[in-house]
C-alpha positions as CSV (number, residue, x, y, z in Angstrom):
1,M,-43.8,-25.3,-24.8
2,N,-41.9,-27.8,-22.6
3,T,-38.6,-26.6,-21.0
4,S,-36.1,-28.5,-19.0
5,A,-33.0,-27.3,-17.1
6,E,-29.9,-28.6,-15.5
7,V,-27.0,-26.9,-13.7
8,V,-23.6,-27.3,-15.4
9,S,-21.3,-29.1,-13.0
10,S,-18.6,-26.5,-12.9
11,P,-18.9,-22.7,-12.6
12,Q,-18.2,-20.8,-15.8
13,R,-17.3,-17.2,-16.4
14,S,-20.1,-15.3,-18.0
15,R,-19.0,-13.5,-21.1
16,A,-21.5,-10.7,-20.8
17,L,-18.9,-7.9,-20.5
18,G,-17.4,-9.6,-17.5
19,L,-20.0,-7.9,-15.3
20,I,-21.8,-10.9,-13.8
21,G,-18.6,-12.7,-12.5
22,W,-18.3,-16.3,-11.6
23,I,-21.8,-17.8,-11.6
24,P,-23.2,-21.2,-12.5
25,K,-24.9,-21.6,-15.9
26,V,-28.1,-23.4,-16.7
27,E,-29.0,-25.3,-19.9
28,V,-32.5,-24.5,-21.0
29,R,-34.0,-26.6,-23.8
30,S,-37.2,-26.1,-25.8
31,R,-38.5,-28.1,-28.8
32,R,-36.6,-25.8,-31.1
33,E,-33.4,-24.6,-29.4
34,T,-31.0,-24.9,-26.5
35,V,-29.3,-22.0,-24.9
36,Y,-27.0,-21.4,-21.9
37,V,-27.8,-18.6,-19.5
38,P,-26.9,-17.6,-15.9
39,A,-28.9,-19.7,-13.4
40,G,-30.8,-16.8,-11.8
41,I,-31.9,-15.4,-15.2
42,A,-33.0,-18.9,-16.3
43,L,-35.3,-19.3,-13.3
44,W,-36.8,-15.9,-13.8
45,G,-37.3,-16.6,-17.5
46,A,-38.8,-20.0,-16.9
47,A,-41.4,-18.5,-14.6
48,V,-42.4,-15.8,-17.2
49,L,-42.5,-18.3,-20.1
50,T,-44.7,-20.6,-18.0
51,V,-47.2,-17.8,-17.6
52,M,-47.0,-16.9,-21.3
53,D,-47.5,-20.5,-22.4
54,R,-50.8,-21.0,-20.5
55,P,-54.0,-21.2,-22.6
56,I,-56.2,-18.2,-22.6
57,R,-59.9,-17.7,-23.3
58,S,-61.6,-15.0,-25.2
59,N,-65.2,-14.2,-26.2
60,S,-65.6,-13.6,-29.9
61,R,-68.8,-12.7,-31.8
62,K,-68.4,-15.6,-34.1
63,G,-67.1,-18.5,-32.0
64,G,-68.1,-17.7,-28.5
65,N,-65.6,-19.0,-26.0
66,M,-62.6,-20.2,-27.9
67,R,-59.3,-21.6,-26.6
68,H,-56.2,-19.9,-28.1
69,R,-52.5,-20.6,-27.6
70,P,-50.3,-17.7,-28.4
71,T,-47.5,-18.1,-30.8
72,T,-44.4,-19.5,-28.9
73,P,-41.9,-16.7,-28.6
74,S,-38.3,-17.1,-29.5
75,L,-36.6,-18.5,-26.4
76,T,-33.2,-17.1,-27.4
77,G,-34.6,-13.6,-28.0
78,F,-36.5,-13.6,-24.8
79,L,-33.6,-14.7,-22.7
80,V,-31.2,-12.2,-24.4
81,T,-33.6,-9.5,-23.2
82,L,-33.5,-10.8,-19.7
83,L,-29.7,-11.0,-19.8
84,G,-29.5,-7.4,-20.9
85,T,-31.7,-6.4,-17.9
86,A,-29.4,-8.3,-15.6
87,I,-26.3,-6.6,-17.0
88,A,-27.9,-3.2,-16.4
89,A,-28.7,-4.3,-12.9
90,S,-25.2,-5.4,-12.2
91,I,-23.9,-2.1,-13.3
92,A,-26.4,-0.1,-11.1
93,V,-26.0,-2.3,-8.0
94,P,-22.5,-2.7,-6.7
95,G,-21.4,-5.8,-4.8
96,L,-23.4,-8.3,-6.9
97,S,-20.6,-10.8,-6.8
98,S,-20.8,-13.8,-4.5
99,A,-18.5,-13.9,-1.5
100,A,-15.7,-16.4,-1.6
101,T,-13.7,-18.0,1.2
102,L,-10.0,-18.2,0.3
103,N,-7.9,-20.6,2.3
104,V,-4.3,-20.5,3.3
105,P,-2.3,-22.7,2.6
106,A,-4.9,-24.9,0.8
107,D,-5.6,-22.3,-2.0
108,Y,-2.7,-19.9,-1.5
109,S,0.7,-20.7,0.0
110,T,1.2,-17.4,1.7
111,I,-1.2,-14.9,3.5
112,Q,-0.1,-12.1,1.3
113,A,-0.9,-14.1,-1.9
114,C,-4.4,-14.6,-0.5
115,I,-4.8,-10.9,0.2
116,D,-3.6,-10.1,-3.3
117,A,-6.3,-12.4,-4.8
118,A,-9.2,-11.4,-2.5
119,V,-11.9,-9.1,-3.9
120,S,-12.4,-6.1,-1.7
121,G,-15.7,-6.0,0.1
122,V,-16.5,-9.5,-0.9
123,D,-14.0,-12.2,0.0
124,E,-12.3,-13.4,3.2
125,C,-9.0,-15.2,3.8
126,V,-9.0,-18.0,6.4
127,V,-5.6,-19.2,7.6
128,A,-5.0,-22.6,9.0
129,P,-2.9,-23.1,12.2
130,G,0.8,-22.7,11.7
131,T,3.6,-20.2,11.5
132,Y,3.9,-18.0,8.4
133,H,7.2,-16.3,7.9
134,E,6.2,-13.1,6.0
135,T,5.0,-9.6,6.3
136,I,1.6,-8.5,5.0
137,N,0.0,-5.4,3.6
138,F,-3.8,-5.1,3.3
139,L,-3.5,-2.9,0.2
140,G,-6.6,-0.9,1.1
141,K,-8.9,-3.9,0.8
142,A,-12.0,-4.3,2.9
143,I,-11.5,-8.0,3.6
144,T,-11.5,-10.2,6.7
145,L,-8.3,-12.0,7.4
146,R,-8.9,-14.5,10.2
147,S,-7.3,-17.6,11.6
148,S,-9.3,-20.8,11.9
149,G,-7.6,-21.8,15.2
150,G,-6.9,-18.6,17.0
151,A,-3.8,-16.6,18.0
152,E,-2.4,-19.4,20.2
153,V,-1.8,-21.7,17.2
154,T,-1.5,-19.2,14.3
155,T,1.5,-16.9,14.0
156,I,2.8,-14.4,11.5
157,D,6.5,-14.2,12.2
158,A,8.7,-11.7,10.4
159,T,12.0,-12.7,12.1
160,G,14.9,-12.0,9.8
161,I,12.7,-10.2,7.2
162,G,12.6,-6.7,8.6
163,G,9.9,-4.1,8.6
164,S,6.4,-4.1,10.1
165,V,4.7,-7.4,10.3
166,V,1.3,-6.0,9.3
167,M,0.6,-2.7,7.4
168,C,-2.5,-0.7,6.7
169,A,-1.5,2.5,4.9
170,S,-3.9,2.7,2.1
171,G,-7.0,4.2,3.7
172,E,-8.4,0.9,5.2
173,G,-11.6,1.2,7.1
174,P,-13.4,-0.8,9.8
175,N,-14.3,-3.5,7.3
176,T,-10.6,-4.4,7.0
177,I,-10.4,-7.0,9.8
178,L,-7.5,-8.8,11.3
179,D,-8.7,-11.6,13.6
180,G,-6.9,-14.3,15.6
181,F,-3.1,-14.1,15.0
182,T,0.1,-13.8,17.0
183,I,2.2,-11.0,15.4
184,T,5.8,-11.3,16.2
185,G,9.4,-10.8,14.9
186,G,8.8,-7.4,13.5
187,S,12.0,-5.3,13.4
188,H,12.0,-1.9,11.8
189,Y,14.6,0.9,11.8
190,G,13.0,4.2,10.8
191,G,16.0,6.2,9.6
192,W,14.5,9.4,8.4
193,G,10.9,8.2,8.8
194,D,8.8,6.5,11.4
195,A,9.3,2.9,12.6
196,C,7.0,0.2,13.7
197,G,7.6,-3.5,14.6
198,G,4.2,-5.1,14.9
199,M,1.4,-3.3,13.1
200,F,1.6,0.1,11.4
201,N,-1.6,2.0,10.6
202,S,-1.3,5.2,8.7
203,S,-4.5,7.2,7.9
204,S,-6.4,4.0,8.2
205,N,-9.1,2.6,10.6
206,P,-8.9,-1.2,10.6
207,T,-10.5,-3.6,13.1
208,V,-8.1,-5.8,15.1
209,I,-9.6,-8.6,17.2
210,N,-8.1,-11.5,19.3
211,C,-4.5,-10.8,18.4
212,S,-1.3,-11.0,20.4
213,F,1.6,-8.6,19.6
214,I,4.7,-10.2,21.1
215,G,8.4,-9.4,20.8
216,N,8.4,-6.8,18.1
217,T,10.9,-4.0,18.0
218,A,11.2,-0.5,16.4
219,Q,14.0,2.0,16.4
220,G,13.3,5.5,15.5
221,G,15.8,7.7,13.7
222,W,14.4,11.1,13.0
223,G,10.8,9.8,13.3
224,A,8.7,8.1,15.9
225,A,8.9,4.4,17.0
226,G,6.1,2.1,18.0
227,G,6.9,-1.4,19.1
228,G,3.6,-3.4,19.1
229,M,1.4,-1.0,17.2
230,F,1.9,2.5,15.7
231,N,-1.2,4.5,14.8
232,S,-0.5,7.6,12.8
233,S,-3.6,9.7,12.1
234,S,-5.6,6.5,12.4
235,N,-8.6,5.4,14.4
236,P,-8.5,1.6,14.6
237,T,-10.7,-0.5,16.8
238,V,-8.7,-2.9,18.9
239,I,-10.5,-5.6,20.9
240,N,-9.3,-8.5,23.1
241,C,-5.6,-8.2,22.2
242,S,-2.4,-8.4,24.1
243,F,0.8,-6.4,23.8
244,I,3.6,-8.2,25.5
245,G,7.4,-7.7,25.4
246,N,7.5,-5.2,22.6
247,T,10.3,-2.6,22.5
248,A,10.6,0.9,21.0
249,Q,13.8,2.9,20.9
250,G,13.3,6.6,20.3
251,G,15.7,8.9,18.5
252,W,14.5,12.4,17.7
253,G,10.9,11.1,17.8
254,A,8.6,9.6,20.4
255,A,8.7,6.0,21.4
256,G,5.8,3.8,22.6
257,G,6.7,0.2,23.6
258,G,3.2,-1.4,23.4
259,M,1.3,1.2,21.4
260,L,2.1,4.7,20.0
261,N,-0.8,6.9,19.0
262,E,0.0,10.1,17.0
263,E,-3.0,12.3,16.3
264,S,-5.1,9.2,16.5
265,I,-8.4,8.2,18.1
266,P,-8.2,4.4,18.6
267,S,-10.8,2.5,20.6
268,V,-9.0,-0.1,22.7
269,T,-11.1,-2.6,24.7
270,N,-10.3,-5.6,26.8
271,C,-6.6,-5.6,26.1
272,T,-3.5,-6.2,28.1
273,F,-0.2,-4.3,28.0
274,S,2.7,-6.0,29.9
275,G,6.4,-6.2,29.7
276,N,6.8,-3.6,27.0
277,I,9.8,-1.3,27.0
278,A,10.5,2.2,25.6
279,R,13.8,4.0,25.6
280,G,13.5,7.6,24.9
281,G,15.9,9.9,23.1
282,W,15.1,13.5,22.6
283,A,11.3,13.0,22.8
284,A,8.8,11.4,25.1
285,S,8.7,7.6,25.7
286,C,6.2,5.2,27.3
287,G,6.4,1.5,27.9
288,G,2.7,0.7,27.7
289,M,0.8,3.4,25.6
290,L,2.0,6.8,24.4
291,N,-0.6,9.2,23.2
292,E,0.5,12.3,21.3
293,G,-2.6,14.3,20.2
294,G,-6.0,12.8,19.7
295,S,-8.4,11.3,22.2
296,P,-8.1,7.5,22.5
297,T,-10.7,5.5,24.4
298,V,-9.3,2.8,26.6
299,T,-11.8,0.5,28.4
300,N,-11.4,-2.6,30.5
301,C,-7.6,-2.9,30.0
302,T,-4.7,-3.9,32.2
303,F,-1.3,-2.2,32.2
304,S,1.4,-4.0,34.2
305,G,5.2,-4.4,34.1
306,N,5.8,-1.8,31.4
307,T,8.9,0.4,31.7
308,A,10.4,3.4,30.1
309,S,13.5,5.5,30.4
310,G,14.1,8.9,29.0
311,Y,17.2,11.0,28.3
312,W,16.0,14.6,27.7
313,A,12.2,14.1,27.7
314,A,9.4,12.6,29.8
315,A,9.1,8.9,30.3
316,G,6.0,7.1,31.4
317,G,5.4,3.5,32.5
318,G,1.8,2.5,31.9
319,M,0.4,5.5,29.9
320,L,1.8,8.8,28.9
321,N,-0.4,11.5,27.4
322,Q,1.1,14.5,25.6
323,G,-1.3,17.0,24.2
324,S,-4.1,14.5,24.2
325,S,-7.3,13.8,26.0
326,P,-7.9,10.0,26.4
327,T,-10.8,8.5,28.3
328,V,-9.8,5.6,30.5
329,T,-12.6,3.5,32.1
330,N,-12.6,0.4,34.3
331,C,-8.8,-0.3,33.9
332,I,-5.9,-1.5,36.0
333,L,-2.6,0.3,35.9
334,W,-0.2,-1.3,38.4
335,G,3.4,-2.2,38.6
336,D,4.6,0.0,35.7
337,G,7.7,2.2,35.9
338,P,8.6,4.9,36.5
339,N,4.9,5.8,36.9
340,E,1.5,4.7,36.0
341,L,-0.4,7.5,34.2
342,T,1.1,10.8,33.4
343,D,-0.3,13.9,31.7
344,Y,1.7,16.6,29.9
345,S,-0.4,19.4,28.5
346,S,-3.2,16.8,28.5
347,T,-6.6,16.3,30.2
348,S,-7.3,12.6,30.9
349,T,-10.6,11.4,32.0
350,V,-10.1,8.3,34.3
351,L,-13.1,6.6,35.7
352,F,-13.7,3.5,37.9
353,S,-10.1,2.4,37.5
354,D,-7.4,1.0,39.9
355,V,-4.3,3.1,39.5
356,Q,-1.3,2.6,41.7
357,G,-0.6,5.7,43.6
358,G,-4.1,7.0,42.9
359,F,-5.5,9.2,40.2
360,P,-8.4,11.8,40.2
361,G,-11.7,10.6,38.9
362,A,-15.0,9.2,39.9
363,G,-14.8,5.7,41.3
364,N,-11.0,5.3,41.1
365,I,-9.2,3.3,43.7
366,D,-5.6,2.5,44.8
367,L,-5.7,-1.2,45.8
368,D,-3.3,-4.0,44.8
369,P,-5.2,-5.9,42.1
370,M,-3.5,-9.1,43.1
371,L,-3.1,-10.3,39.5
372,T,-2.7,-14.1,39.5
373,R,0.5,-14.2,37.5
374,A,2.6,-11.6,35.8
375,P,4.0,-12.3,32.3
376,D,7.6,-13.6,32.2
377,P,9.9,-14.0,29.2
378,G,11.4,-17.2,30.8
379,P,14.9,-18.3,31.5
380,D,16.2,-16.8,28.2
381,A,14.9,-13.4,29.1
382,A,13.7,-12.9,25.5
383,W,10.2,-12.4,24.4
384,G,8.9,-14.2,21.3
385,T,10.6,-17.5,22.2
386,I,9.2,-20.9,23.3
387,D,9.6,-20.4,27.0
388,D,7.5,-17.2,27.2
389,D,4.9,-17.1,29.9
390,H,2.2,-14.6,28.9
391,G,0.8,-14.5,32.4
392,D,-2.6,-14.6,33.9
393,F,-4.3,-11.2,34.5
394,R,-7.3,-12.5,36.4
395,Q,-7.7,-11.3,39.9
396,R,-7.6,-13.5,42.9
397,R,-11.1,-14.0,44.4
398,F,-10.4,-12.6,47.9
399,L,-9.7,-9.2,46.5
400,L,-13.2,-9.0,45.2
401,V,-14.6,-9.3,48.8
402,S,-12.1,-6.7,50.1
403,T,-13.0,-4.3,47.3
404,L,-16.8,-4.6,47.8
405,V,-16.5,-4.1,51.6
406,T,-14.0,-1.2,51.6
407,T,-15.1,0.8,48.5
408,R,-18.5,2.4,49.2
409,G,-20.8,2.4,46.2
410,F,-18.1,0.9,43.9
411,R,-19.2,-2.5,42.7
412,R,-17.1,-4.8,40.6
413,V,-17.0,-8.4,39.5
414,S,-13.5,-9.9,39.2
415,R,-12.7,-11.4,35.8
416,S,-11.5,-14.4,37.8
417,T,-15.1,-15.5,38.1
418,A,-15.3,-16.0,34.3
419,P,-13.2,-17.9,31.7
420,A,-11.8,-14.8,30.2
421,T,-8.0,-14.5,30.1
422,R,-7.5,-10.9,29.0
423,G,-8.6,-7.5,30.3
424,S,-9.6,-6.2,33.7
425,W,-12.8,-6.4,35.6
426,T,-16.4,-5.6,34.8
427,I,-18.5,-2.9,36.3
428,R,-22.0,-3.9,37.5
């Protein structure tokens, strides 16, 4: 039996109970009939039919060695059997669908439209450079949302829209990934609930990479307020991000300018917090990072130029911990007001860090880090505008020599010796 096959030019939806998804079909011809089947099944079937179609030999008492060709099986019947097997496999094995890359704005005009269309656990949305005026919600989907050009040229701007720019409040996990955006223009008034300007994570654990949270505001009523990011009972992973010029105004609840963590365990690595502001009401406030409960891990981060003011409760500049136990390693906390790192009913573990005014812990120092250039909102004194200067957090080289000479057994390499633009130094 001779067979030939060709792939149909455009993908077609399999009608087999909708279980196989979008896959190419193959035309399989024999001398008697032509059928259309999914490509993978056709290849499997062709191999089996080739084996079945080979001549065989047998020894008979009457004819000795005789060549026999078995009766050609029904091609349709055989492939239907294979198709049924594939359907069963597709039911038993999840994630059989092929991954697709969905493009914004080529395929979808908005980022949210791309998220709506993406298949959880399968697809990714890739966003071209530009400014997108919208707010987005991941809707619990395990997808990657990334920019093709990076945060410097790709912005999600919610100016004039209201609410949080990004939301994960449907149980998102680590496979929900936000990568390479500037998040700005978020403005949220909490009223009776919580408020967040930049990114709000509630009972979710997304991954956030290479993002800048700039010029977002949140005002709490009876709830808490987080300017750049608010994590409520969430454990996100945040890597290589900057939190600059975000503002939180507390009412009856807590206020965190850059990041507020309530009963959360975020992992924050290689990030900068600068120029963030928190104004407290009846509860605690902190310009950089406020931790209420939980045990965050903060590594290789820089806090500088963050400020907070309180009315009836505590106020912290760089980091304020209330009933929490964070671990802070290899970080710089310098130039924040009214203080750098404050614990209330908390036990912080601070190691190999440069803290203005000093802080107990192995390898900690109190030396001016001599940051190259602090962030500046520019002549208009407003973050999120064209004249913003995001600063340069690399250390000047001569500090490295001073640190190595004066700090016994404490070896560091300044980030100024590498092309990195965020974070602190690296322990060797």
